[in-house]
N, C-alpha and C positions, 0 to 999 in steps of 0.2 A: 504493500500500500504506500509506504514511504517513497519507494522508487517511482511509483506511478505519479504521486504528487510532484516529485522532482521533475519528471519529464514534462508534466503538464505546465509547470512553472517555466521551464526552459522554452517550451513552445510559445507560451504567452509573451515571454520576453522577446523572442525572435519576431513574433508577429508585430509587437509594438515598434521594434526597431525598423522593420520593413515599412510599416505604415508611416513612421516619421520620415524615413528616407523618401517615400513616395510623395509625401506632402511637400518636402523640400524640393523634390524634383519638379513639382508642378508650380512652385512659387515663382513669381516673376523676379528676374534679376535686372536691376537698373545700375548703370554706371554713371558716376559723376566725375567729369574731367575738369579739374580746377586749375587755378593759376599758381598758387603757392599755399602753404599752410603756416606762413609766418604772420600774415595780416589777420587780425581778429575778424575782419569782415568776411573773409573766405571761410574761416572756421565756423562762423555763425551760419553761413549758408549750409555747410556740412551738417551742423547740428539740426537745423530745421528739416533738411532732407532726410537725415537718418531717422528722426522721430516720426516723420510722415510715412517712411517706408516700413518702419516697425508697426505702426498703426494699421497699415494696409496688408501686413503679412508678407511683404516683399523683402528681398535682399538688396542692399545697396553696397556697391564697391566704389571706392574713391581713389582716383589717380591724381597725384600731385606732380604737375609739370615743372615745378620749381623755376618758374619764369622763363622757360624755354619753349618758344612757339612750336617748333618741330616735334617736340615730345608729345604735344597734344594730338597731332596728326597720327603719330605712331600708336598712341594709346587707343585712339578710335579704331584704327585698323585692327589692333589686337582684339578689341571688344567685338568687332564685326566677326572675326574668326571664331570667337567664343560664343557667338550667337546670343548676346544679351538681349533683353526684351525692350530696352530703351536706353537712351543716352541723354544726360544733362550736361551741357557744356558752358563753362565760363571761359570765353575765348580770350586769348592774348592778341593774336593776329586774326582779325575777323575776315580778312580776305584770304590769307594763306591757308586757313583751315577749311575753306569751302569745299575743296575736292574730297576731303575725308567725310564731310557731312553728306555730300552727294553719294559717296560710296555706301554709307550707312542706309540712306534712303533706298538705293537700288537693292540692298540686301533685306529690305523690309523692316528696318530698325528705325523707329521714330527718334528724332533728335529735337530736344527743346533747348534753345539758347537762353541763358540766364545772365542778367546784368549787362551783357554786351550784345547789341543787335548785330545780326549777320546780313549785310546788304545783299538783297536778292539771293539769299541762301535757301537751301533745300530743307532747312529745319521746319518743323510743323508749327512751331510757336515760339514766341519770345516772352519771357517773364522778367520784369524788372522795372527800371526807372527810365523815363525819357531824359537822358543825361543832358542833352542840349537845353531842353526846357528848364530842368532843375538848375543847370548852370546859370540860366537866365534869371531864375528866382533869386539866387544868392547874389547875382550881379546887380539886380535892382535893389536888393537890401543894402548892398555895399554902396551903391550910388546915393541912396537916400541917407545913409549914415555919413558919407562924405559931406553931404549938404548940411545935415543937422549937427554933426559933432566934429567935423574937421575943417570947417570954414570954407567948404566948397572946393578944396584942393587936396590932392593926394598923389604920391608917387608909389606905385605898387609893383613889387616883384612877384614872380610866379615860380613855385616849385611844382613841377609836373612829372609825368612819366611818359616820355615821348614815344615809346613803343606801344603805348596803350591807346587804342582807338577811342574808348569811352572817355578817358581822361582828357584827350584832346577835344572831344565834344564838349566836355564840361568847361574847358577854357574858352572855346568858341562862343558858347552861350553866355558865359560871364562877360567876355569882352563886348559882345553885341549889346547886352543890356546896359553895361557901363557907358558905352558910347551914346546909347539912346537916352541915358539919364541926363546928359548935357553938363555934367560937372567938369571941373578942370582936373582931369585924371591923366597922369602920364604913366604909361606902361614901360617898365624897365625890362631887364632881361628875363627870359624864361629858362630856368636851369632844369636839368634832367635828374630826377631822383631815382629813376629806374625801378620804381615800385619796391625799393629796398630802404628800410629806415636809416641805416648807417650812411648809405650813399646820399639820401635826401638831406640828412643832417649836414654832411660836409658841403653839399651843393648850396644849401641855405646859408651856411656860414660864409662861404665864398661870395655869395650874392650880396649879403649884408655888408661885408668888408668892401666890396667894390662900389657899393652905393650907400655911403654914410648918411645921405639925406633921405633914404627910403622911409616911407611912413606906413606902409601896409604890405602884407604878404597874403597871397592867395595860393592855397595848396589843393591840388586836384584829387587827392586820394588819401587813404589812411596813412601809408608810410610817409608820404609827402608832408602831411599835417604833423605827424609825430616828429619828423625832422625839423620842420619849421618852428614848432613849439619849443623843442629842445634848444635850437639855435638862438632864439630870442631870449630864452631864460638864461642860457650859459653866457651870453654876451651882455646881459643886463640891459636889454633894449626894450623891456616891457613898457616903459613910459613913453617911448617914441614910435613903436611899431604895433599896429593892430593886425591881428591874424584872422583870416577867414578861410574856411576850407570844408573838407568832406570827411565824414565818418568819425563819430565820437570815440574817444579812448579816455582812460583815467587822466592822462596828462593833459588832454584837451579840456576836460572838466576842471582840472586844477588851474589851467590857463584862464578859463572863464571866471573862476573864483578870484583870480589875481587881477583880472580886468584887462588883460591884453589879448585874449582870444575873444573876439566879438560875436561871431556867428559860425555855426557848423551845420552843414546839411547832414541830417541823419536819415539813413535808409532803414529798411527792415530786412536785413539779409536772411535771417531765419525764416521770415515769412516768404521770401523769394524761393528758398530751398524747398519749403513745405509746398508752396503752390506748384512748383515744377514737378515734384513727385506725384502730387494729386492729379495733375493734368495727364501724366503718363498712365496712371492707373485708369483714368477715364477712357483714354484712347484704347488701352488693352481690353476694356469692356465693350468697345464698339461705340462709345459715346463721342460726341463732338465737343471740341474745345474752341475757345476764342484764339485767333492767331496772335493777338497781343494781350497779355495779362499784366496790366499796370499795377505797380505797388507804389503807393504814395510816399512822399518824403516830408520831413519836418525840418524847419530851420530852428536850431537850438541856440538859445541866448541865455543870458542871466535870468531872464524872466521865467523860463520854462525848464531849466536844466535839472531842477530837483527831481522830476519824474524819471530821470534816466540814471540817477546815481547808483541805484541798486544793481544795475547791470555790471558795474565795475568794482564791486566790493569783493 
């Protein structure tokens, strides 16, 4: 009798193992191809996507391109070979990655672009922010601030990431709005922070040294803003330079508290990751999705920063 119970127990265990394996075999697998895992913004995208995949009973694999555009193409080709069920892409080079997106489409694998739009790409949807329009929003805020708090005159330097299509859009939108604002604003040099904090810090320090009369800095992304904030603080220029930029961090909030960081565009990266996974789940079920899924932004200032503090404790 004991042996019979033992054999029945083994059979039940084997059956459970097989059923779990079958369940995993039929679960959707989505791949997220990101830019790097140094910036908090991209990690928050990962977190939102991972939570949504878990909720949907899907598996999410994440590839870190470490700021190398060609690595994203290679990753997508690998995921095509592995026959994943969908790909989420945070593109570095929005034009260079288009052939890989087309290859995925031809293999029957839907691609959703997140954060960076793909011009005339074969992705089925875009999730994120209209970066040119949002750049215009903070550009208008800056222009109004120059009028109300800087006597109508400013000399502004820019810390960007010149290989980033979306950060160039943010700069274009900012410049257009500032020009339309009609204040006496002189644009100084645009330096390349390369989407790396230490590089952005050195670039911002060099920009400030070369322009001792600079009165404002505009940073087009999280690493650029981190570098700009650190440069202003380390050189003791908080009384003479006002900083505007993208993507909150603890140091940006500290800068707001100290009075030299004036306004920061805050996106919802976790919401973007979540929305992208949810869209892929709908597609796999045969449902339709919108080609553009917009996620709104907020301009964070000293007036509304308190609601974001808990994110960085």
